[in-house]
N, C-alpha and C positions, 0 to 999 in steps of 0.2 A: 503493500500500499505505499501510496507515494504521501510524501512529507510536507509539501508545498502544492499541494493541487486540493480540488474538492473532493470528499470522500464519499461519494453513494451507499448508503448503506438499507438494504431491502431487508425488511421483518414481515418473518408471513405468517402472522397469528397475533390478534392484537388481545390477548389475555393479558394475565399480573406479569409476568416474566417479561414479556417480549415490550407491555408499555412502561415497564419500568427500567427497560435499557435505551428506549427510545427517550425516554425524560434524562436521564443522565447522560446521553449525549447532545443532545439539543441545549441544556444551560450550560454544560460545557465548554462548547467550539463553535463557531461560528465555519469551519472550515468541514463540518459533516453536516449531510445532506440526508436526513432520514426519511424513509418510506414506509408507512406500516399496511399491509393489508388483511383484509379480515373477511373471513366468510360468512358470518353472519352478514344479513342485509341492511340491518340498521344497529346501534347498540342497545336496541331494547328489543331485541329479536327475540335473547332467550333468558330466559331466570337465570339471574348468576348466583341461586344457591343460598345457602345463610351464612354463618359468621366463618371469621378465617382467624387461627390462631399466629397471631407474629411474635416468636421469640426473638431472641437478641439477636441470631444469627440473622433473621429477617430485617431487622430493627438496624442495625448498622448499615443496611440499602438505604433502607427508606427514610431513617432521617438524613440523610444526603443528598435528598428529590425535593428541591424548593417547594414544590406545588402539593404536599404533604405538611406540609408545617402544622397548619392549620388543623388537620384530621388528628394529627400525632400530639397535640399539645394538651398541657397539664390540664388546662380550662375549656376543653373539647368534650362533646357529651357524646364522641361520635364512636366510643369502643368502650369496653367492660375490661376487667384484669378480676384473675382466678391468682388464689396464691399455694393453691397446691392440688393432689390429685391422690385421690383413694378407689381403692379396690373391692368390692363386695360380690359376698356371694348371692345366691337369687333370693335370701330370703332378707337382702338388704343389710346385712350383718356387714362389716368391717374388717375385712382380711389384713391389708395392710394400705399405709396411708403417707405421703409425704409430702413434705413444702417444697413449694420452687425454690429455687437456690438463689433467684433474682426476680420478687414478683414484679417488681417496675418496669422490667424487660419482658416481659411479657402480656398481651392484648389481643384481647378478642376485638376485632372488627368484623362488622355490616361488608360483608364481599362488596354490592352495590354501590356503597359509600369509599369505598379503596377505590374502585376501578373508575367509576365517573371523578374522582381526581386525579387519577395517573393517565384521564386520556383529556385533561386539561391542557389547550394550545396543541394538542396533536390533532393532524388535518388526517384520519384514518380514514382508508380507501374501503370502506364495506361494498358485501356482496362480491368478491375478488377472492374466487376456489381457485389455489396453485393446484397447477397441475405435475408440473416440473421446470426442470430447470437446466441450462445450456451451459458451460463452462466457455469462455472466449479467452480470446491471447490478452485482452487488458482489464477481464471485469467477469462478468457472468449476467447472463438473463433469465426472468424468471417468467413462466407460461402462465395464464391463467384460462378457464373453462370458457370463458365468453370470446376466448379468441385472439386477445390482449397479447401483448408482451412488456417489459421491463428491462430496462438496462441498468448494471450499477457497479461499484464495486466490486461488492459482498455482499452475500445473502446467509442471515440467519434463519434458522429452523426453530420457529417460536409456537410452534404446530399443534402442541400437547400429543398425548398419551400414542396418540392412533398416528404420529407423523406420516405425511407424505415426501417431505423434504429426507428426513431418516432414510426413509423406503427406496429413496434413490442415492443418499450416500453411504448407505450400507446397509444392502439387502440381506445379510442373513442376520441381523439383526431380529431379536426372538424375543418378544412379549405373551409371557404365559398368562393362561385363564388356571387361578387358582382355586376356579370352583365356589366360590363365596359370594351371597348375595348379598347386600347391602342397601336398607332403607332410612328413613327418618321421616322427621315432621318436628313440628313448635306448636306450642302449645303453652298461654297463660296459666300461673301457677293458683291450684283450686287451694283454699285452705285444709281439705280434708286428704290433703296428700303431707299430710305434716312428717314422715320419715323421710321423703325425696326432700324435702324444703331444710332438716336437720342434714343430711346428708352431701347433700348439692352446695352446702351455704359458701360462696366465694371458694368453693371447690368445683373440681372437672370428676365424672364417676363412673368408673366400668361397671358393670353388674357381669357376674359369670353365671348361663344360665345352665338347662341339663342340655345335652347331645350338640356341645360345642356353639350352644347359639350365646348373644354375647351382647350386651347393651351400654349405650354411653348417655349421658346426662351431663348438659352443660348447662351454667348458668348464663344468660345473655340478657342484657338489659332487664327490661320486663316480663322476660319470655323466659322457658325452658329447651333447648333444643336436645333432641331426643334421636337414637341411633338403632337399628336394630339390625344386625348381621349374623351369619349363620350358614355354615357349610352345606353345600347343595346337595339334596336329596335323587333328583333326575334331572336328566338335562333339559336346557333354559327353562328351568323351573321358574323364575324373576316373573315370563311372562304373564303367569298363571295366577299370581299370586295380588290379592285383593288387598282393598284396605280389612275387612272384614277378616282375609284370611291371616292378617297380619297381628291384628287382636289375639287370634283363637292362639297364634304361634305365642305368644306372649304366655297369655292364660296357660297354653299348654309346657314351657319351659322354663317357666319363674313364680315359684312360691311367695305372690306377692299381689294383692287386691293395688296395692295404688299404681303401680305400674301397668297393672290393666287396664282402671281408671285416666290414666298419663295416654294409652293408646285411642281409647274410646273416644275420650274428649276432643283427638285433635281434628281441626277441620280437614275434609278431603282435599280442600285448596292447599294446603298448607304442607300435605304428603310430598318426600322425594319418592318418586316412583322407584322401587324395585331395582336394580342395577348389579351385573358380573362385577368383582372386581379382577384385577389383572395385575401383571410386576415382569419386570427385564428377568434376567436372570442375574448372581452374583458374578457378574465378570470378574475374575482378576488382572487381566491384561486391557489394555484401553482399547479400545476397537476405532476410534475417531484416526480417520486417514490423514488428517494435515494439510487438508486442502485449502491454498492460500484464500480462496473465495467462495467456501461457502462453512458454515460449523452450525454448531445445534445449542442448544440454550432449556432448562426446565425439562419437565416431560420429554419432551421430544428429543432430549439426549441419556435421561434416566429416567423411564415412567417405575412409579412406584405405590405401593397402599397407601390410602389415608390415615391409617391407626398410630403412626409416632409421629403425624402433625409436622413433616417434615418437607414433604413437596413445595409447596409455594415457598418455603424459607428458602431450599435450596436452591430455588430458581431463582429468589432476589440476586442470592450470592453470584450466581453464575453471572445475574445480569451486570452488578457491578463490576467482577473480576474482568468480563467483557471489555465493557467499556473501556477499561482501563486500557487493556489492549487493545483498541482501535483507537484510542487520544494519545497512543505511546507507542505507535508501531515501531515496531522494529523486526528483524527475520526471524526472530524467533517468537514474537509476544500470542500470535495465534496456539503456535504449537503447546507454550506454555503454559495458554488457558485452560487448552483442552485437557491435559495432565491435570492441571490442577483440580476442573470441574469432573471430571471422571473420578478421581480420587475421594473426593466430598461426595459427588452423587452417588455414585456404588455402596459407599459407608452408607448413605441413607438410604439407598435401595436394600439394604443388608439388614437395618437396623428396623425398618419399615416392615418388612416381609418375618425377622423374626415375631415382631409386636402380632403383628396380625394371625401368625401361627398359633404363638401363646395365650389369646383370645377366646382361639377357640379349637383348644383342645378336648377332646371328646373322652370318656370310659377313665379308667386308672390313671391316665396321664393329666388329666384335669381335676381327677383329685388330690391329685400328686402336688399340682403346683398350685392349687389352693391352700392344699399345710406349709408347703414350703415358705408363701407369702404370710400364713399366720405365724412362723415360728420365726419368722425375719422378722416380725413387727414385734412378737413380745422381745425379742434380743435386744432390738435398736435401742432402748434405755438400760441397758446392761451396760451394751457398747459405749454409751455414750457416757457413763457413770466411770468406766473402767477407762475410758481415755480421755478423760478430763483435766487428770493432772500434767499427760502429755501434750495438751492444746494450751494450758497454764504455763508450761515451760516455755513454751515455742513464743507464745506471746509476748514473755516478757524479756525472752533475748531477740526479738525481732527488731 
């Protein structure tokens, strides 16, 4: 990439990671031209979902994007915070809980609010469905299904887990069907759900049910966001699951009437339709070919499950590193980015897949998990007492 001429960056995909990259580039250099192409017809074409959990990794990037200053400010009511997380059995008895190491660096933000802020001053070209690219002598050309094409210096695939850019760049890349189904909903808290009130006060909650069924409850603003996931029993099961069947699943696999009421009282309009979960393989070798004119970011590079909350945060970290590589180009900057992105991304893939497998354990493995969590919970106070002299000694000599 030339350092004395305009660099044209073609961003395929107007999701969180692509927009974060666009903002970082546009606010930092007048010698970079950014073009964003999104397949949705308009910015309102698709529901953006519920909230998104941003940890310190994600905030390290978002704090540098000026158009987000108001949304992320302490005076803003645009986010909620949780101070810890707990894991419970199906009777809503706590097996294990822990406090967030730095609760000030974890925020739950409404997805639509964050995306709208990231769209500020970006002229997204909507209804542009990418089909393929062609490497040129001096750059790259992107083609779209409406018959148009656009030339640029470099193309960034930010087009999600089913990335068409990745399909052309790395044809052998595998994304595995985990045969786990996920659904969700939102509901305003009810007074007759006292146990849920108790366990979810400023805390996220993971609840283990029978036969690998798992629920998540998150307090967000004046609502609860809940999720239900389970190992698939038959082929394409999610296409046959109605809201009434979801309620029956909770009744069958969780021994608590409050959880049943949680689903029963959820408005059908707030349900997230069941979907299948996929993940990349846990690769040990960098699969990215170091092409100087095309690379990937976020889920397009390392698709992962949602259960560890790392997807968006990893994409934001990718955006920051890639922006630095594009703004400070050298012969190895893109290669360095891809190596860094690969290491971070596939560590997150492994952690996410491990969490997904753990919360859906069945039979004796699920019972063993619950026992181990309980033992750790009982041992933690003793460990803290035993280690107190060491901590005091270290503090005194620091």
